[in-house]
N, C-alpha and C positions, 0 to 999 in steps of 0.2 A: 629821567621822568618815569614815574610809576603808573601814570594814567593808562589804563587799558585802551581807552579810545584814541590814544596818541601813538600806540605801539605799531610796529610793522608786522604785517600779516605775511608769513613765509609762503603761504599758498598762492599769493597773488604777485610775487616779485617779478614774474615774467608776463604779467597781463598785457603789457604793451607789445608783446610778440604773439599774442593769441589771435586766432580767428574770432569773428563775431560770435559764432556758436560756442566756442570754447570759453569766451569771456562771460557770456550770459549764463552758461552752465555753471561756471564757478560762482558767479553771484547768486544763482539759485541755490547752490549747495550751502553757501554761507547764510543765506536768508532762512534756510531750513533750521538753523540753530537757534533762531530768535525765540520761537514759541517755547522751546524747552527752557531757555534762560528765563523767560517771563514766568514760567510755571513755578520756579523756585521762590518767586516773590509773592505768590498768591495769598499767603496768610497776611502779609502787610497790606496788599491791595484790598483785601476784605475788611481789614480794620479801617482803612481809609474810606471805604464805602459806608460803613456804619457811622463814622464820624461826620461825613458830609450829609448823609440822610438825616441824621438827628439835627444838624444845624439848619438845613433847609426846611425841615418840618416845624421848626420853632422860630422862623422869621429871619434866618441868616441867609447869606449868599455865598457862592463859590467863585473865587477868582483864580484863574490860571495865570501864571506869571513866567515869562521866559524871553529869551532873545534868539534871533535868527530862526532856524528850523524849529527849535523847541517852542518859541513863542508863536510861530505860525500854526503849529499843531494844536496848541492850546486854544487859539482863536477859532480854528476850524471846529474843534469839539464843542466849544461854547455856542457858536452860531447854530450848529445842527440841533441843539437841544430845543430851539424854538419851534421849528416846523414838526419835529418828531414827537415832542411831548407837550406842545402848547404851553410852555412856561413863559413867563414874562422875560423880555430880552435882558433885563438886569439881574435875573436870578443866577445865571451862570455867565461870567464875563471873562473874556480872554484879554490879557494885557501884554503887549509886546514892546520890548525896548525900542525906542525910536518912534513909537506911535504908528498910526495907520499907514504912513508912507513905507514903513519897514515890512509891510505885508508883501509888497511887490518889488521892493528894491533893497539892496544892502545899505544899511545906515551905519557907516563905519564908526566904531568907537562907542556906539550906543550901549553895548553890553558892559562896558567898563565903568559905568557911572551908577553906583549904588544909590546915590541921592535921588536920581530920576525915578527909581522904583518907589521910593518913599513918597515922592510927589504924586506919582500916578495913583497910588493907593489912597492918598489923602484926598485927591480930586474926586475919587469915586465914593468917598464917605465911608471908608472902612471902619467897622466897629468890632467890638469883642464877640459879637454874635456870628461873625463871618468866618469863612475858612479860606486860607490862601495856600494854593498848591504851586510850589516852585518847580519848574522843569528846566533841567540843564544836563545835557549829556555828560559833560565833564564833571559836573557836580560842584564847580567852583566859580561860576559866572558871577562877577561882582554885582550886576544888576539884580540877579535873583537873590543873592545873599542879602543885599540891602533891603529888598522887599520882605523877605522872610523875617529878618531882624525887626523891621518895623511892625509887622503883624504880631510877632511874639511880644513886643513891648506894649502893644495895645490890648493884649489878652485874647487875640483871635487864635483859633486853632490853625496848625500848619502841617503841610504835607510836602515831602520832597521826592521828586522822581529824578534819578540819576542813573547813568550807565557805567559808573565806577564805584567800587566798594569803598567804604570809609570816606564818603564824600563830605565836603564842607557843608553843603546844604542839608545833608542828612544829619549832621551833628546839631544843626539848629532846629530842625523840624520836630514836631511831636511824633510824626510817623514818617519813617524813612523807607522808601521803595527803591532798592538798588538792584539793577539788572546788569549782569556782566555778559555781553554778547560777543566778547572777544574783539580783536583788532579788526578794523574796517578793511574792505577790499582796497580802497585808496586810503592810505594812512591819514587818519585825522578827519576824514569826511563823514561826520556823524549824521548827515542826512540819510545815510544808508541804514545799516543794521540798528544803530542806536535810535534813529528816527522811527524805524519800523516798530521797535520795542516800545517807544514812547506812545505811538499811535495805538498799539494794542492795549497798553495800560489805560490810556484815556478812554478808549472804547469800553473797557470793563468798568471803569470808575463811573462814568456818567450813566451808562446803561443800567448797571446794577442799582445805582442810587435811585433812578427814576422808577425802576421796578419796585423798590422798597416804598416809594411814595405813592404807589397805586396808579402809575401812569401807563401800566400795561395790564391787560386782562388775558390770562393764559399767556400766549406769545403774540398777542394782537396789539397793534398800535392804536388803542382806543382813544388816546388823547391827541390824535393827529390834528394839526392846525390846518384847516382848509383854506389854503392860500393860492391854489391854482387848480386847473382842471383835473390834473392827475390825482391830486389829493382829494378833490371832491368825489371822484369816482371811487377812490379807496374808502372814503367815509361811507359812501352809499353801500358798497359791498359789505362793509363791517356791520352796518345796521341790518341789512338783509339777512346776514348769517346769524347774528346774535338775537335778533328780534323775530326771526321767522317771517319777515315781511317781503313782499314783492318789490320790484324796483320803484314803482310809482309810490307805494306807501312809505318806503324808506326815504325817498326824497321829500315827501310831505313831512315826515317826522323830523328830518334834519332842518327843514325850513322853520318849523315851529320851535325847534331847539337851538336856533341860531348856529347851526352846524356843529353842535356839541354831540359827538357820537354817543357818549355815555348817557347823557340826558335823554337822547332819542330812544335808546335801548330801554331805559327804565320806564319811559312813558309807555312804550309798547308792551313790555313784559308785565308791568304792574297796573296798567290802565290809568295812568296819572296824567295830570296836566303838567306843563313844563316847569312851572314854579315849584310844585310839590316834588317833582323828580329831582330838580336841582337842589332843593333843600335836603332831601334824603341823602344825596351824594355828598353834600357838604358834611353832614353828620357822620357819614362813613369815611370821612377824610379822603374822598375821591376813589375809594377802593370798590370797584364795580362788583367784584366777587362777593363782598359783604352784603350787597344789596340784592343781587339776583342769583347767587349761588355759583356753582362750578361752571367753567366754560365748556362748551360743546367740543367733542373731539373733532 
């Protein structure tokens, strides 16, 4: 078998005889290799960012598709886009083989059924405007292969994230992101280095896409969705900083703007009512810098 993810790691053959400190030190040394491996794939990741940003800007959606750890990581990244960037829950969706139950339990055999991926995408109304990103450490998971093939057949754009070179899913997808992190500490346990690499790539992909779409001003989370007290306080601090307002005025602006940080800032900076501030932001495609200029240091 030529899959790197299934090979034996010579540095960990005696891990069962190591002390706890020796074992975690070895794992740490192996983890240090992951960022360097991901760096090799940056050009492909950047292409994926451009592809997804264009699709989302023109009415498309992004679907992550995977099984096991890969599927759970896709769901995690999709879910976090809502509170971080205030996007609609259906804009970025994570689909895992076996459905919601597979998030907290192993659904044996779910990854072996390519037809289920086709059904899952059909249920979500996949169109040619969407992007499907298949995630599989091995690069050969039947569920992911089936989903990518379905997407290609419908004219949707496709991305593959694998931790083996010359992967099957990479052959199918429009953009192939292959990261070779080497054999795992525990042979075949791709929740380890492969999972870390996948998480890094998904972090880059969704974050850079949202930056492209104007969801960030400077490095500030100005499209934060105010859904709890912590995020309400963050929104208030953002308005205070960007609008030069005190705490009381910032809260007043946020109340008038229905907790929309960008609208509250535009109201304060340009002396506008909320409807006009919102209209200007829509015309600027949500990019706050285009409305009020450069971010403060």
